[in-house]
C-alpha positions in Angstrom: -19.1 10.1 -150.1 -20.1 7.3 -147.9 -19.3 3.7 -149.0 -20.8 0.4 -148.3 -18.7 -2.2 -146.5 -17.3 -4.4 -149.3 -18.5 -8.0 -149.8 -16.2 -10.9 -149.1 -14.9 -10.9 -152.6 -15.8 -7.8 -154.6 -18.4 -5.2 -153.5 -19.8 -1.8 -154.2 -19.7 1.8 -152.9 -22.4 4.2 -152.2 -22.8 7.1 -154.5 -24.2 10.0 -152.4 -24.5 13.6 -152.5 -23.1 14.1 -148.9 -20.8 12.2 -146.6 -23.8 10.6 -145.1 -25.5 9.5 -148.5 -28.3 11.9 -147.9 -29.3 14.7 -150.1 -29.6 18.3 -148.9 -32.3 20.4 -150.4 -33.0 24.2 -150.2 -34.2 25.9 -147.1 -38.0 26.2 -146.8 -39.8 28.7 -148.8 -41.0 31.8 -147.3 -42.7 34.9 -148.3 -40.0 36.8 -150.2 -39.7 39.6 -147.6 -39.4 37.2 -144.6 -36.8 35.0 -146.6 -34.9 38.2 -147.4 -34.9 39.4 -143.8 -33.5 36.0 -142.7 -30.8 36.0 -145.4 -29.9 39.4 -144.4 -29.4 38.2 -140.9 -27.1 35.5 -142.3 -29.7 32.7 -141.7 -30.1 31.1 -145.1 -29.8 27.4 -144.5 -27.6 27.1 -147.5 -23.8 26.7 -147.7 -23.5 30.2 -149.2 -22.7 31.6 -145.6 -20.3 29.9 -143.2 -22.3 27.6 -140.9 -21.0 29.2 -137.5 -22.0 32.6 -138.8 -25.5 31.1 -139.6 -25.9 29.7 -136.1 -25.3 33.2 -134.9 -27.5 35.0 -137.4 -30.5 32.4 -136.9 -30.0 32.8 -133.1 -30.3 36.5 -133.5 -33.5 36.2 -135.6 -35.1 33.7 -133.1 -34.3 35.9 -130.1 -35.3 39.1 -131.9 -39.1 38.7 -131.4 -39.7 39.8 -135.0 -40.6 36.3 -136.3 -43.7 34.1 -135.5 -45.4 31.2 -137.1 -43.9 29.8 -140.2 -41.2 32.3 -140.4 -39.9 31.5 -136.9 -40.1 27.8 -137.9 -37.9 28.5 -140.8 -35.3 30.2 -138.5 -35.3 27.1 -136.3 -35.0 24.9 -139.3 -32.2 26.8 -140.9 -30.3 27.0 -137.5 -30.8 23.2 -137.3 -29.2 22.8 -140.6 -26.3 24.8 -139.5 -25.9 22.8 -136.3 -26.1 19.5 -138.3 -23.5 20.7 -140.7 -21.2 21.5 -137.8 -21.8 18.2 -136.2 -24.0 19.3 -133.3 -26.8 16.9 -133.9 -28.5 17.1 -130.5 -29.0 20.9 -131.0 -30.0 20.3 -134.5 -32.8 18.0 -133.5 -33.8 20.3 -130.8 -34.3 23.0 -133.4 -36.1 20.8 -135.9 -38.6 19.8 -133.1 -39.2 23.4 -132.5 -39.8 24.1 -136.2 -42.2 21.1 -136.4 -44.1 22.4 -133.4 -44.5 25.8 -135.2 -45.2 24.4 -138.7 -46.1 20.7 -138.6 -47.0 20.7 -142.4 -43.4 21.5 -143.7 -42.1 18.3 -145.4 -38.5 19.7 -145.6 -38.2 20.0 -141.7 -39.2 16.3 -141.3 -36.7 15.5 -144.0 -33.9 17.5 -142.3 -34.7 15.8 -139.0 -34.6 12.4 -140.7 -31.1 13.3 -141.9 -30.0 14.1 -138.4 -31.4 11.0 -136.9 -29.9 9.0 -139.6 -26.5 10.5 -138.8 -26.9 9.6 -135.1 -27.5 6.1 -136.3 -31.2 6.0 -135.4 -32.5 4.4 -138.6 -36.0 3.8 -137.4 -36.6 7.3 -136.4 -35.0 8.6 -139.6 -37.4 6.4 -141.6 -40.3 7.8 -139.7 -39.3 11.3 -140.5 -38.8 10.6 -144.2 -42.1 8.8 -144.3 -43.8 11.9 -142.8 -42.0 14.1 -145.3 -43.4 11.9 -148.0 -46.9 11.9 -146.5 -47.0 15.6 -146.4 -45.4 16.0 -150.0 -45.5 12.7 -152.1 -43.2 14.3 -154.6 -40.5 14.9 -152.2 -37.8 12.9 -154.3 -35.0 13.4 -151.7 -37.2 12.0 -148.9 -37.9 8.8 -151.1 -34.3 8.5 -151.9 -33.1 9.0 -148.2 -35.4 6.5 -146.9 -34.4 4.1 -149.6 -30.8 4.4 -148.6 -31.8 4.0 -145.0 -33.6 0.8 -145.9 -30.6 -0.3 -147.8 -28.4 0.3 -144.7 -30.8 -1.9 -142.6 -30.7 -4.7 -145.3 -34.4 -4.2 -146.2 -33.4 -4.2 -149.9 -37.0 -4.7 -151.4 -38.3 -1.6 -149.6 -35.2 0.2 -150.7 -35.6 -0.5 -154.2 -39.4 0.6 -154.0 -38.2 3.9 -152.5 -35.4 4.2 -155.2 -38.0 3.6 -157.9 -40.3 6.4 -156.6 -37.2 8.9 -156.4 -36.2 8.0 -159.9 -39.8 8.5 -161.3 -39.9 11.9 -159.7 -36.2 12.7 -160.8 -35.2 10.5 -163.7 -31.6 11.9 -163.7 -31.1 11.4 -160.1 -27.7 9.7 -160.3 -27.4 8.7 -156.5 -30.8 6.9 -156.5 -30.0 5.1 -159.7 -26.5 4.1 -158.6 -27.7 3.1 -155.2 -30.6 1.0 -156.6 -27.9 -0.7 -158.5 -26.1 -1.5 -155.3 -29.4 -2.9 -153.9 -29.7 -5.2 -156.9 -26.0 -6.1 -156.5 -26.7 -7.1 -152.8 -29.7 -9.3 -154.1 -27.3 -10.9 -156.6 -29.3 -9.4 -159.5 -26.2 -8.5 -161.2 -27.7 -7.8 -164.7 -30.2 -5.3 -163.2 -27.3 -3.7 -161.3 -25.2 -3.3 -164.4 -28.2 -1.6 -166.1 -28.4 1.1 -163.3 -24.7 1.4 -163.4 -24.8 1.9 -167.1 -27.6 4.5 -166.7 -25.5 6.4 -164.0 -22.4 6.3 -165.9 -24.1 7.9 -169.0 -25.4 10.7 -166.7 -22.0 11.2 -164.9 -19.3 9.7 -167.0 -16.4 11.2 -164.8 -17.8 9.8 -161.5 -15.5 7.0 -160.4 -18.0 5.1 -158.0 -20.4 3.6 -160.6 -17.5 2.3 -162.7 -16.1 0.5 -159.7 -19.5 -0.9 -158.8 -20.2 -2.1 -162.4 -16.7 -3.6 -162.3 -17.7 -5.6 -159.3 -21.0 -6.7 -161.0 -19.2 -7.8 -164.2 -16.7 -9.8 -162.1 -19.6 -11.5 -160.3 -20.9 -12.9 -163.7 -17.5 -14.0 -164.9 -16.6 -11.1 -167.2 -13.3 -10.4 -165.7 -11.9 -8.4 -168.5 -14.7 -6.0 -168.5 -14.4 -5.8 -164.7 -10.8 -4.8 -165.0 -11.6 -2.2 -167.6 -14.0 -0.5 -165.1 -11.7 -0.8 -162.2 -8.9 0.7 -164.3 -11.2 3.7 -165.4 -12.5 4.3 -161.8 -8.8 4.5 -160.6 -7.9 6.8 -163.5 -10.8 9.1 -162.4 -9.9 8.7 -158.7 -6.3 7.4 -158.1 -6.9 7.3 -154.3 -10.0 5.3 -154.5 -9.5 2.4 -152.1 -12.4 0.3 -153.1 -11.5 0.3 -156.6 -7.8 -0.7 -155.8 -8.8 -3.3 -153.6 -11.3 -4.7 -156.1 -8.8 -4.6 -159.1 -6.3 -6.4 -156.6 -8.7 -9.1 -156.1 -9.3 -9.4 -159.7 -5.7 -9.7 -160.3 -5.6 -12.5 -157.8 -8.3 -14.2 -159.7 -6.2 -13.8 -162.9 -3.1 -15.2 -161.1 -1.2 -11.9 -161.5 -0.2 -11.7 -157.8 2.6 -9.2 -158.2 0.1 -6.7 -159.6 -2.4 -7.4 -157.1 0.2 -6.9 -154.1 1.0 -3.3 -155.9 -2.7 -2.4 -155.6 -3.0 -3.5 -152.1 0.2 -1.6 -151.1 -1.3 1.5 -152.8 -4.3 1.2 -150.5 -2.1 0.7 -147.4 -0.1 3.9 -148.2 -3.4 5.7 -148.0 -4.6 3.9 -144.8 -2.1 1.5 -143.3 -5.0 0.1 -141.1 -7.2 -0.8 -144.1 -8.4 -4.2 -142.9 -9.5 -5.4 -146.5 -6.1 -4.5 -148.0 -4.1 -6.1 -145.2 -6.1 -9.3 -145.6 -6.1 -9.3 -149.4 -2.4 -8.5 -149.7 -1.7 -11.5 -147.2 -3.8 -13.8 -149.5 -1.9 -12.6 -152.6 1.5 -13.3 -151.0 0.4 -16.7 -149.8 -0.8 -17.6 -153.4 2.3 -16.2 -154.9 4.4 -18.3 -152.7 2.6 -21.6 -153.1 
């Protein structure tokens, strides 16, 4: 899961469905016979078949001359998904462009291209693509969520919250949208509203470490250090190698004057990543305070 950069003291982590924080949905719907034929060619657009095999299968379908119109668009779209999943973003976008030329009314293709553009760091193009997906299908909750996440990463928090709201209206149990809306509230220093969203996310997925860590950060910000520590402890029990939670608990220990325990947490982070800048800085601070 991708994570937000921590704030100067305590911050939050992104809860997302993929490494990029963007949700994948099923391949575009086709007539059953066409879909089955593409699936038979190992061109499904879903992770049920290795992505490299899908690239070959979709390429075979595209070159066969047996597909036209929406069916050919689906083959390009599915190959685009496979290219994106293997990290070949340029080819993915080329395929999405072809799919859009063939079927400009398919919201999913714009959504998929938005993911690829976002992955390339082209946030404005991603926002345009997600917006087009929403115009075609206003109930495309994943496009609302992904545009909200992109707005969040740009610092446009009010717009992000509006999009998260729409995603949650369409899918009330959408944990990533709920948790990341909490992150947007956190960034706006609306800690009580952030805690409400983290509470809701935790009820839906109690074994997910990220909302516990994020709620702990919010509790710390409003001065409820003991409740913050409880959340950091639980996040670490759920994910013992969660650097954000270890860093945050270490900072909370510093706040409580427990410098040795803080240093232990920062050391655990540095065992995972000796170059973790936050842990290096935080450990130095703990050592300095201990020696004063």
